[in-house]
PDBQT receptor file of N, H, CA, C and O in Angstrom, charges set to zero:
ATOM      1  N   UNK A   1     101.815  98.052 103.863  1.00  0.00    +0.000 N 
ATOM      2  CA  UNK A   1     102.636  98.934 102.810  1.00  0.00    +0.000 C 
ATOM      3  C   UNK A   1     103.815  99.441 102.236  1.00  0.00    +0.000 C 
ATOM      4  O   UNK A   1     104.823  99.141 102.875  1.00  0.00    +0.000 OA
ATOM      5  N   UNK A   2     103.993 100.096 101.261  1.00  0.00    +0.000 N 
ATOM      6  H   UNK A   2     103.174 100.339 100.741  1.00  0.00    +0.000 HD
ATOM      7  CA  UNK A   2     104.904 101.095 101.396  1.00  0.00    +0.000 C 
ATOM      8  C   UNK A   2     106.567 100.227 102.321  1.00  0.00    +0.000 C 
ATOM      9  O   UNK A   2     107.384 100.756 103.074  1.00  0.00    +0.000 OA
ATOM     10  N   UNK A   3     106.501  99.093 101.921  1.00  0.00    +0.000 N 
ATOM     11  H   UNK A   3     105.837  98.664 101.309  1.00  0.00    +0.000 HD
ATOM     12  CA  UNK A   3     107.415  98.485 102.878  1.00  0.00    +0.000 C 
ATOM     13  C   UNK A   3     108.583  97.950 102.133  1.00  0.00    +0.000 C 
ATOM     14  O   UNK A   3     108.342  96.977 101.418  1.00  0.00    +0.000 OA
ATOM     15  N   UNK A   4     109.952  98.449 102.164  1.00  0.00    +0.000 N 
ATOM     16  H   UNK A   4     110.149  99.239 102.745  1.00  0.00    +0.000 HD
ATOM     17  CA  UNK A   4     110.954  97.522 101.252  1.00  0.00    +0.000 C 
ATOM     18  C   UNK A   4     110.917  95.886 101.009  1.00  0.00    +0.000 C 
ATOM     19  O   UNK A   4     110.767  95.048 101.897  1.00  0.00    +0.000 OA
ATOM     20  N   UNK A   5     111.065  95.663  99.787  1.00  0.00    +0.000 N 
ATOM     21  H   UNK A   5     111.186  96.344  99.065  1.00  0.00    +0.000 HD
ATOM     22  CA  UNK A   5     110.333  94.408  99.381  1.00  0.00    +0.000 C 
ATOM     23  C   UNK A   5     112.359  93.908  99.197  1.00  0.00    +0.000 C 
ATOM     24  O   UNK A   5     113.131  94.857  99.061  1.00  0.00    +0.000 OA
ATOM     25  N   UNK A   6     112.819  92.783  99.212  1.00  0.00    +0.000 N 
ATOM     26  H   UNK A   6     112.191  92.013  99.322  1.00  0.00    +0.000 HD
ATOM     27  CA  UNK A   6     114.483  92.637  98.953  1.00  0.00    +0.000 C 
ATOM     28  C   UNK A   6     113.730  91.373  98.173  1.00  0.00    +0.000 C 
ATOM     29  O   UNK A   6     113.063  90.528  98.770  1.00  0.00    +0.000 OA
ATOM     30  N   UNK A   7     113.970  91.391  96.615  1.00  0.00    +0.000 N 
ATOM     31  H   UNK A   7     114.512  92.078  96.130  1.00  0.00    +0.000 HD
ATOM     32  CA  UNK A   7     113.460  90.281  95.336  1.00  0.00    +0.000 C 
ATOM     33  C   UNK A   7     114.227  88.932  96.036  1.00  0.00    +0.000 C 
ATOM     34  O   UNK A   7     113.441  87.985  96.048  1.00  0.00    +0.000 OA
ATOM     35  N   UNK A   8     115.076  88.714  96.411  1.00  0.00    +0.000 N 
ATOM     36  H   UNK A   8     115.714  89.484  96.401  1.00  0.00    +0.000 HD
ATOM     37  CA  UNK A   8     115.573  87.306  96.843  1.00  0.00    +0.000 C 
ATOM     38  C   UNK A   8     114.627  86.747  97.928  1.00  0.00    +0.000 C 
ATOM     39  O   UNK A   8     114.327  85.553  97.926  1.00  0.00    +0.000 OA
ATOM     40  N   UNK A   9     114.180  87.567  98.813  1.00  0.00    +0.000 N 
ATOM     41  H   UNK A   9     114.424  88.537  98.815  1.00  0.00    +0.000 HD
ATOM     42  CA  UNK A   9     113.845  87.070  99.809  1.00  0.00    +0.000 C 
ATOM     43  C   UNK A   9     112.097  86.057  99.472  1.00  0.00    +0.000 C 
ATOM     44  O   UNK A   9     111.624  84.949  99.723  1.00  0.00    +0.000 OA
ATOM     45  N   UNK A  10     111.667  87.433  98.722  1.00  0.00    +0.000 N 
ATOM     46  H   UNK A  10     112.051  88.333  98.518  1.00  0.00    +0.000 HD
ATOM     47  CA  UNK A  10     110.036  87.767  98.501  1.00  0.00    +0.000 C 
ATOM     48  C   UNK A  10     110.331  86.177  97.480  1.00  0.00    +0.000 C 
ATOM     49  O   UNK A  10     109.532  85.254  97.641  1.00  0.00    +0.000 OA
ATOM     50  N   UNK A  11     111.436  86.019  96.541  1.00  0.00    +0.000 N 
ATOM     51  H   UNK A  11     112.085  86.768  96.410  1.00  0.00    +0.000 HD
ATOM     52  CA  UNK A  11     110.851  84.624  95.735  1.00  0.00    +0.000 C 
ATOM     53  C   UNK A  11     110.993  83.720  96.399  1.00  0.00    +0.000 C 
ATOM     54  O   UNK A  11     110.069  82.912  96.298  1.00  0.00    +0.000 OA
ATOM     55  N   UNK A  12     111.958  83.387  97.246  1.00  0.00    +0.000 N 
ATOM     56  H   UNK A  12     112.708  84.043  97.328  1.00  0.00    +0.000 HD
ATOM     57  CA  UNK A  12     112.158  82.425  98.300  1.00  0.00    +0.000 C 
ATOM     58  C   UNK A  12     111.097  82.034  99.250  1.00  0.00    +0.000 C 
ATOM     59  O   UNK A  12     111.201  81.065 100.001  1.00  0.00    +0.000 OA
ATOM     60  N   UNK A  13     110.078  82.815  99.195  1.00  0.00    +0.000 N 
ATOM     61  H   UNK A  13     109.993  83.603  98.585  1.00  0.00    +0.000 HD
ATOM     62  CA  UNK A  13     108.780  82.418 100.117  1.00  0.00    +0.000 C 
ATOM     63  C   UNK A  13     108.136  82.014  99.462  1.00  0.00    +0.000 C 
ATOM     64  O   UNK A  13     107.101  81.752 100.075  1.00  0.00    +0.000 OA
ATOM     65  N   UNK A  14     108.020  81.612  97.917  1.00  0.00    +0.000 N 
ATOM     66  H   UNK A  14     108.860  81.826  97.418  1.00  0.00    +0.000 HD
ATOM     67  CA  UNK A  14     107.123  81.642  97.175  1.00  0.00    +0.000 C 
ATOM     68  C   UNK A  14     107.156  79.960  97.103  1.00  0.00    +0.000 C 
ATOM     69  O   UNK A  14     108.199  79.456  97.519  1.00  0.00    +0.000 OA
ATOM     70  N   UNK A  15     106.232  79.147  96.670  1.00  0.00    +0.000 N 
ATOM     71  H   UNK A  15     105.385  79.556  96.332  1.00  0.00    +0.000 HD
ATOM     72  CA  UNK A  15     106.308  77.626  96.486  1.00  0.00    +0.000 C 
ATOM     73  C   UNK A  15     107.329  77.508  95.216  1.00  0.00    +0.000 C 
ATOM     74  O   UNK A  15     107.604  78.391  94.403  1.00  0.00    +0.000 OA
ATOM     75  N   UNK A  16     107.707  76.460  95.264  1.00  0.00    +0.000 N 
ATOM     76  H   UNK A  16     107.484  75.743  95.925  1.00  0.00    +0.000 HD
ATOM     77  CA  UNK A  16     108.902  76.361  94.291  1.00  0.00    +0.000 C 
ATOM     78  C   UNK A  16     107.804  76.206  92.759  1.00  0.00    +0.000 C 
ATOM     79  O   UNK A  16     108.356  76.509  91.702  1.00  0.00    +0.000 OA
ATOM     80  N   UNK A  17     106.737  75.880  92.709  1.00  0.00    +0.000 N 
ATOM     81  H   UNK A  17     106.288  75.635  93.568  1.00  0.00    +0.000 HD
ATOM     82  CA  UNK A  17     106.067  75.598  91.443  1.00  0.00    +0.000 C 
ATOM     83  C   UNK A  17     105.367  76.577  91.236  1.00  0.00    +0.000 C 
ATOM     84  O   UNK A  17     104.520  76.282  90.392  1.00  0.00    +0.000 OA
ATOM     85  N   UNK A  18     105.239  78.044  91.715  1.00  0.00    +0.000 N 
ATOM     86  H   UNK A  18     105.928  78.283  92.400  1.00  0.00    +0.000 HD
ATOM     87  CA  UNK A  18     105.071  79.779  91.226  1.00  0.00    +0.000 C 
ATOM     88  C   UNK A  18     106.173  80.134  90.978  1.00  0.00    +0.000 C 
ATOM     89  O   UNK A  18     106.254  80.940  90.051  1.00  0.00    +0.000 OA
ATOM     90  N   UNK A  19     107.357  79.752  91.601  1.00  0.00    +0.000 N 
ATOM     91  H   UNK A  19     107.291  79.097  92.355  1.00  0.00    +0.000 HD
ATOM     92  CA  UNK A  19     108.155  80.626  90.873  1.00  0.00    +0.000 C 
ATOM     93  C   UNK A  19     108.034  80.995  89.849  1.00  0.00    +0.000 C 
ATOM     94  O   UNK A  19     107.977  82.223  89.781  1.00  0.00    +0.000 OA
ATOM     95  N   UNK A  20     107.980  80.613  89.179  1.00  0.00    +0.000 N 
ATOM     96  H   UNK A  20     108.026  79.615  89.234  1.00  0.00    +0.000 HD
ATOM     97  CA  UNK A  20     108.435  81.185  87.319  1.00  0.00    +0.000 C 
ATOM     98  C   UNK A  20     107.184  81.548  87.053  1.00  0.00    +0.000 C 
ATOM     99  O   UNK A  20     107.058  81.747  85.845  1.00  0.00    +0.000 OA
ATOM    100  N   UNK A  21     106.169  81.727  87.674  1.00  0.00    +0.000 N 
ATOM    101  H   UNK A  21     106.272  81.565  88.656  1.00  0.00    +0.000 HD
ATOM    102  CA  UNK A  21     105.077  82.107  87.483  1.00  0.00    +0.000 C 
ATOM    103  C   UNK A  21     105.151  83.673  87.776  1.00  0.00    +0.000 C 
ATOM    104  O   UNK A  21     104.916  84.617  87.021  1.00  0.00    +0.000 OA
ATOM    105  N   UNK A  22     105.592  83.650  89.248  1.00  0.00    +0.000 N 
ATOM    106  H   UNK A  22     105.783  82.884  89.862  1.00  0.00    +0.000 HD
ATOM    107  CA  UNK A  22     105.708  85.268  90.190  1.00  0.00    +0.000 C 
ATOM    108  C   UNK A  22     106.978  85.947  89.115  1.00  0.00    +0.000 C 
ATOM    109  O   UNK A  22     106.697  87.058  88.664  1.00  0.00    +0.000 OA
ATOM    110  N   UNK A  23     108.225  85.400  88.721  1.00  0.00    +0.000 N 
ATOM    111  H   UNK A  23     108.453  84.498  89.087  1.00  0.00    +0.000 HD
ATOM    112  CA  UNK A  23     109.010  86.250  87.850  1.00  0.00    +0.000 C 
ATOM    113  C   UNK A  23     108.626  86.352  86.618  1.00  0.00    +0.000 C 
ATOM    114  O   UNK A  23     109.313  87.131  85.958  1.00  0.00    +0.000 OA
ATOM    115  N   UNK A  24     107.607  85.744  85.963  1.00  0.00    +0.000 N 
ATOM    116  H   UNK A  24     107.049  85.111  86.499  1.00  0.00    +0.000 HD
ATOM    117  CA  UNK A  24     107.441  86.070  84.518  1.00  0.00    +0.000 C 
ATOM    118  C   UNK A  24     106.599  87.337  84.830  1.00  0.00    +0.000 C 
ATOM    119  O   UNK A  24     106.999  88.407  84.372  1.00  0.00    +0.000 OA
ATOM    120  N   UNK A  25     105.351  87.298  85.648  1.00  0.00    +0.000 N 
ATOM    121  H   UNK A  25     105.026  86.428  86.020  1.00  0.00    +0.000 HD
ATOM    122  CA  UNK A  25     104.650  88.102  86.460  1.00  0.00    +0.000 C 
ATOM    123  C   UNK A  25     104.943  89.742  86.315  1.00  0.00    +0.000 C 
ATOM    124  O   UNK A  25     104.490  90.719  85.718  1.00  0.00    +0.000 OA
ATOM    125  N   UNK A  26     106.233  89.314  87.462  1.00  0.00    +0.000 N 
ATOM    126  H   UNK A  26     106.601  88.520  87.946  1.00  0.00    +0.000 HD
ATOM    127  CA  UNK A  26     107.188  90.225  87.783  1.00  0.00    +0.000 C 
ATOM    128  C   UNK A  26     107.375  91.088  86.645  1.00  0.00    +0.000 C 
ATOM    129  O   UNK A  26     106.841  92.196  86.701  1.00  0.00    +0.000 OA
ATOM    130  N   UNK A  27     108.293  90.657  85.232  1.00  0.00    +0.000 N 
ATOM    131  H   UNK A  27     108.727  89.758  85.186  1.00  0.00    +0.000 HD
ATOM    132  CA  UNK A  27     108.761  90.773  84.197  1.00  0.00    +0.000 C 
ATOM    133  C   UNK A  27     107.567  92.086  83.680  1.00  0.00    +0.000 C 
ATOM    134  O   UNK A  27     107.825  93.269  83.456  1.00  0.00    +0.000 OA
ATOM    135  N   UNK A  28     106.619  91.584  83.621  1.00  0.00    +0.000 N 
ATOM    136  H   UNK A  28     106.410  90.623  83.803  1.00  0.00    +0.000 HD
ATOM    137  CA  UNK A  28     105.599  91.950  82.877  1.00  0.00    +0.000 C 
ATOM    138  C   UNK A  28     105.448  93.865  82.997  1.00  0.00    +0.000 C 
ATOM    139  O   UNK A  28     105.520  94.922  82.370  1.00  0.00    +0.000 OA
ATOM    140  N   UNK A  29     105.056  92.885  85.037  1.00  0.00    +0.000 N 
ATOM    141  H   UNK A  29     104.997  92.026  85.545  1.00  0.00    +0.000 HD
ATOM    142  CA  UNK A  29     104.466  94.808  85.416  1.00  0.00    +0.000 C 
ATOM    143  C   UNK A  29     105.558  96.053  85.382  1.00  0.00    +0.000 C 
ATOM    144  O   UNK A  29     105.204  97.217  85.195  1.00  0.00    +0.000 OA
ATOM    145  N   UNK A  30     107.079  95.610  85.610  1.00  0.00    +0.000 N 
ATOM    146  H   UNK A  30     107.367  94.665  85.762  1.00  0.00    +0.000 HD
ATOM    147  CA  UNK A  30     108.026  96.138  85.202  1.00  0.00    +0.000 C 
ATOM    148  C   UNK A  30     108.016  96.926  84.107  1.00  0.00    +0.000 C 
ATOM    149  O   UNK A  30     108.056  98.155  84.050  1.00  0.00    +0.000 OA
ATOM    150  N   UNK A  31     107.932  95.718  82.803  1.00  0.00    +0.000 N 
ATOM    151  H   UNK A  31     107.899  94.720  82.849  1.00  0.00    +0.000 HD
ATOM    152  CA  UNK A  31     107.706  96.521  81.407  1.00  0.00    +0.000 C 
ATOM    153  C   UNK A  31     106.686  97.446  81.225  1.00  0.00    +0.000 C 
ATOM    154  O   UNK A  31     107.011  98.554  80.800  1.00  0.00    +0.000 OA
ATOM    155  N   UNK A  32     105.585  97.228  81.446  1.00  0.00    +0.000 N 
ATOM    156  H   UNK A  32     105.321  96.328  81.792  1.00  0.00    +0.000 HD
ATOM    157  CA  UNK A  32     104.399  98.024  81.589  1.00  0.00    +0.000 C 
ATOM    158  C   UNK A  32     104.392  99.416  82.180  1.00  0.00    +0.000 C 
ATOM    159  O   UNK A  32     103.739 100.420  81.898  1.00  0.00    +0.000 OA
ATOM    160  N   UNK A  33     105.439  99.135  83.203  1.00  0.00    +0.000 N 
ATOM    161  H   UNK A  33     105.970  98.320  83.433  1.00  0.00    +0.000 HD
ATOM    162  CA  UNK A  33     105.275 100.443  84.664  1.00  0.00    +0.000 C 
ATOM    163  C   UNK A  33     106.422 101.326  83.521  1.00  0.00    +0.000 C 
ATOM    164  O   UNK A  33     106.504 102.553  83.483  1.00  0.00    +0.000 OA
ATOM    165  N   UNK A  34     107.039 100.602  82.859  1.00  0.00    +0.000 N 
ATOM    166  H   UNK A  34     106.972  99.605  82.889  1.00  0.00    +0.000 HD
ATOM    167  CA  UNK A  34     107.929 101.724  82.220  1.00  0.00    +0.000 C 
ATOM    168  C   UNK A  34     107.201 102.826  81.002  1.00  0.00    +0.000 C 
ATOM    169  O   UNK A  34     107.641 103.857  80.493  1.00  0.00    +0.000 OA
ATOM    170  N   UNK A  35     105.914 102.086  80.821  1.00  0.00    +0.000 N 
ATOM    171  H   UNK A  35     105.557 101.248  81.235  1.00  0.00    +0.000 HD
ATOM    172  CA  UNK A  35     105.160 103.389  79.665  1.00  0.00    +0.000 C 
ATOM    173  C   UNK A  35     104.403 104.276  80.350  1.00  0.00    +0.000 C 
ATOM    174  O   UNK A  35     104.198 105.340  79.765  1.00  0.00    +0.000 OA
ATOM    175  N   UNK A  36     103.938 104.143  81.405  1.00  0.00    +0.000 N 
ATOM    176  H   UNK A  36     104.105 103.280  81.881  1.00  0.00    +0.000 HD
ATOM    177  CA  UNK A  36     103.403 105.181  82.451  1.00  0.00    +0.000 C 
ATOM    178  C   UNK A  36     103.969 105.863  82.309  1.00  0.00    +0.000 C 
ATOM    179  O   UNK A  36     105.102 105.594  81.911  1.00  0.00    +0.000 OA
ATOM    180  N   UNK A  37     103.501 107.519  82.581  1.00  0.00    +0.000 N 
ATOM    181  H   UNK A  37     102.580 107.737  82.905  1.00  0.00    +0.000 HD
ATOM    182  CA  UNK A  37     104.053 108.612  82.822  1.00  0.00    +0.000 C 
ATOM    183  C   UNK A  37     104.411 108.442  84.581  1.00  0.00    +0.000 C 
ATOM    184  O   UNK A  37     103.841 107.771  85.442  1.00  0.00    +0.000 OA
ATOM    185  N   UNK A  38     105.825 109.537  84.671  1.00  0.00    +0.000 N 
ATOM    186  H   UNK A  38     106.288 110.082  83.973  1.00  0.00    +0.000 HD
ATOM    187  CA  UNK A  38     106.512 109.509  85.568  1.00  0.00    +0.000 C 
ATOM    188  C   UNK A  38     104.959 110.587  86.915  1.00  0.00    +0.000 C 
ATOM    189  O   UNK A  38     103.792 110.894  86.671  1.00  0.00    +0.000 OA
ATOM    190  N   UNK A  39     105.532 110.725  87.757  1.00  0.00    +0.000 N 
ATOM    191  H   UNK A  39     106.479 110.475  87.956  1.00  0.00    +0.000 HD
ATOM    192  CA  UNK A  39     104.782 110.711  89.022  1.00  0.00    +0.000 C 
ATOM    193  C   UNK A  39     104.765 112.358  89.170  1.00  0.00    +0.000 C 
ATOM    194  O   UNK A  39     104.054 112.925  89.999  1.00  0.00    +0.000 OA
ATOM    195  N   UNK A  40     105.664 113.065  88.233  1.00  0.00    +0.000 N 
ATOM    196  H   UNK A  40     106.242 112.604  87.559  1.00  0.00    +0.000 HD
ATOM    197  CA  UNK A  40     105.920 114.372  87.904  1.00  0.00    +0.000 C 
ATOM    198  C   UNK A  40     104.972 115.057  86.559  1.00  0.00    +0.000 C 
ATOM    199  O   UNK A  40     104.684 116.222  86.286  1.00  0.00    +0.000 OA
ATOM    200  N   UNK A  41     104.657 113.758  85.896  1.00  0.00    +0.000 N 
ATOM    201  H   UNK A  41     104.890 112.811  86.118  1.00  0.00    +0.000 HD
ATOM    202  CA  UNK A  41     104.282 114.421  84.891  1.00  0.00    +0.000 C 
ATOM    203  C   UNK A  41     103.270 115.684  84.447  1.00  0.00    +0.000 C 
ATOM    204  O   UNK A  41     102.438 115.935  85.319  1.00  0.00    +0.000 OA
ATOM    205  N   UNK A  42     103.226 116.161  83.766  1.00  0.00    +0.000 N 
ATOM    206  H   UNK A  42     103.902 115.957  83.058  1.00  0.00    +0.000 HD
ATOM    207  CA  UNK A  42     102.121 117.228  83.775  1.00  0.00    +0.000 C 
ATOM    208  C   UNK A  42     100.722 116.927  83.016  1.00  0.00    +0.000 C 
ATOM    209  O   UNK A  42     100.004 117.791  82.512  1.00  0.00    +0.000 OA
ATOM    210  N   UNK A  43     100.432 115.305  83.035  1.00  0.00    +0.000 N 
ATOM    211  H   UNK A  43     101.014 114.602  83.444  1.00  0.00    +0.000 HD
ATOM    212  CA  UNK A  43      99.190 114.491  82.824  1.00  0.00    +0.000 C 
ATOM    213  C   UNK A  43      98.559 114.738  84.236  1.00  0.00    +0.000 C 
ATOM    214  O   UNK A  43      97.384 115.105  84.250  1.00  0.00    +0.000 OA
ATOM    215  N   UNK A  44      99.214 114.575  85.420  1.00  0.00    +0.000 N 
ATOM    216  H   UNK A  44     100.168 114.277  85.409  1.00  0.00    +0.000 HD
ATOM    217  CA  UNK A  44      98.694 114.302  86.925  1.00  0.00    +0.000 C 
ATOM    218  C   UNK A  44      98.468 115.633  87.464  1.00  0.00    +0.000 C 
ATOM    219  O   UNK A  44      98.254 115.586  88.675  1.00  0.00    +0.000 OA
ATOM    220  N   UNK A  45      98.439 116.994  86.893  1.00  0.00    +0.000 N 
ATOM    221  H   UNK A  45      98.613 117.033  85.909  1.00  0.00    +0.000 HD
ATOM    222  CA  UNK A  45      98.960 118.058  87.602  1.00  0.00    +0.000 C 
ATOM    223  C   UNK A  45      97.233 118.184  87.405  1.00  0.00    +0.000 C 
ATOM    224  O   UNK A  45      96.603 117.773  86.430  1.00  0.00    +0.000 OA
ATOM    225  N   UNK A  46      96.648 118.902  88.673  1.00  0.00    +0.000 N 
ATOM    226  H   UNK A  46      97.160 119.235  89.465  1.00  0.00    +0.000 HD
ATOM    227  CA  UNK A  46      95.487 119.251  88.802  1.00  0.00    +0.000 C 
ATOM    228  C   UNK A  46      95.436 121.007  88.100  1.00  0.00    +0.000 C 
ATOM    229  O   UNK A  46      96.271 121.907  88.010  1.00  0.00    +0.000 OA
ATOM    230  N   UNK A  47      94.043 120.860  87.720  1.00  0.00    +0.000 N 
ATOM    231  H   UNK A  47      93.365 120.128  87.793  1.00  0.00    +0.000 HD
ATOM    232  CA  UNK A  47      93.560 122.261  87.112  1.00  0.00    +0.000 C 
ATOM    233  C   UNK A  47      93.827 123.474  88.058  1.00  0.00    +0.000 C 
ATOM    234  O   UNK A  47      93.245 123.823  89.086  1.00  0.00    +0.000 OA
ATOM    235  N   UNK A  48      94.804 123.964  87.442  1.00  0.00    +0.000 N 
ATOM    236  H   UNK A  48      95.276 123.681  86.608  1.00  0.00    +0.000 HD
ATOM    237  CA  UNK A  48      95.125 125.525  88.488  1.00  0.00    +0.000 C 
ATOM    238  C   UNK A  48      96.340 125.160  88.733  1.00  0.00    +0.000 C 
ATOM    239  O   UNK A  48      97.043 126.170  88.716  1.00  0.00    +0.000 OA
ATOM    240  N   UNK A  49      97.074 124.038  88.998  1.00  0.00    +0.000 N 
ATOM    241  H   UNK A  49      96.503 123.217  89.011  1.00  0.00    +0.000 HD
ATOM    242  CA  UNK A  49      98.054 123.535  89.158  1.00  0.00    +0.000 C 
ATOM    243  C   UNK A  49      99.096 124.994  88.827  1.00  0.00    +0.000 C 
ATOM    244  O   UNK A  49      98.570 125.715  87.979  1.00  0.00    +0.000 OA
ATOM    245  N   UNK A  50      99.836 125.284  89.113  1.00  0.00    +0.000 N 
ATOM    246  H   UNK A  50     100.263 124.699  89.802  1.00  0.00    +0.000 HD
ATOM    247  CA  UNK A  50     101.547 126.011  88.187  1.00  0.00    +0.000 C 
ATOM    248  C   UNK A  50     102.278 125.361  88.320  1.00  0.00    +0.000 C 
ATOM    249  O   UNK A  50     103.155 126.163  88.639  1.00  0.00    +0.000 OA
ATOM    250  N   UNK A  51     102.866 124.181  88.360  1.00  0.00    +0.000 N 
ATOM    251  H   UNK A  51     102.153 123.530  88.100  1.00  0.00    +0.000 HD
ATOM    252  CA  UNK A  51     103.857 123.065  89.039  1.00  0.00    +0.000 C 
ATOM    253  C   UNK A  51     104.054 123.018  87.838  1.00  0.00    +0.000 C 
ATOM    254  O   UNK A  51     102.993 122.929  87.220  1.00  0.00    +0.000 OA
ATOM    255  N   UNK A  52     105.103 123.039  87.095  1.00  0.00    +0.000 N 
ATOM    256  H   UNK A  52     105.965 123.111  87.597  1.00  0.00    +0.000 HD
ATOM    257  CA  UNK A  52     105.421 122.174  85.525  1.00  0.00    +0.000 C 
ATOM    258  C   UNK A  52     107.087 122.168  85.795  1.00  0.00    +0.000 C 
ATOM    259  O   UNK A  52     107.843 122.917  86.412  1.00  0.00    +0.000 OA
ATOM    260  N   UNK A  53     107.249 121.052  85.087  1.00  0.00    +0.000 N 
ATOM    261  H   UNK A  53     106.635 120.443  84.585  1.00  0.00    +0.000 HD
ATOM    262  CA  UNK A  53     108.777 120.509  85.544  1.00  0.00    +0.000 C 
ATOM    263  C   UNK A  53     109.026 119.904  84.446  1.00  0.00    +0.000 C 
ATOM    264  O   UNK A  53     110.097 119.315  84.295  1.00  0.00    +0.000 OA
TER     265      UNK A  53
């Protein structure tokens, strides 16, 4: 986990018939993740935390 991934290598490792499915799934995942709050968003602060950015 938490290992850097080279997208071209990961794509080449996929079987040919699954590549388009993987690419489309990745696009959807990236679009959805853009809608989530960032890691330092106030929603993630614990009660009593004084950290606000």
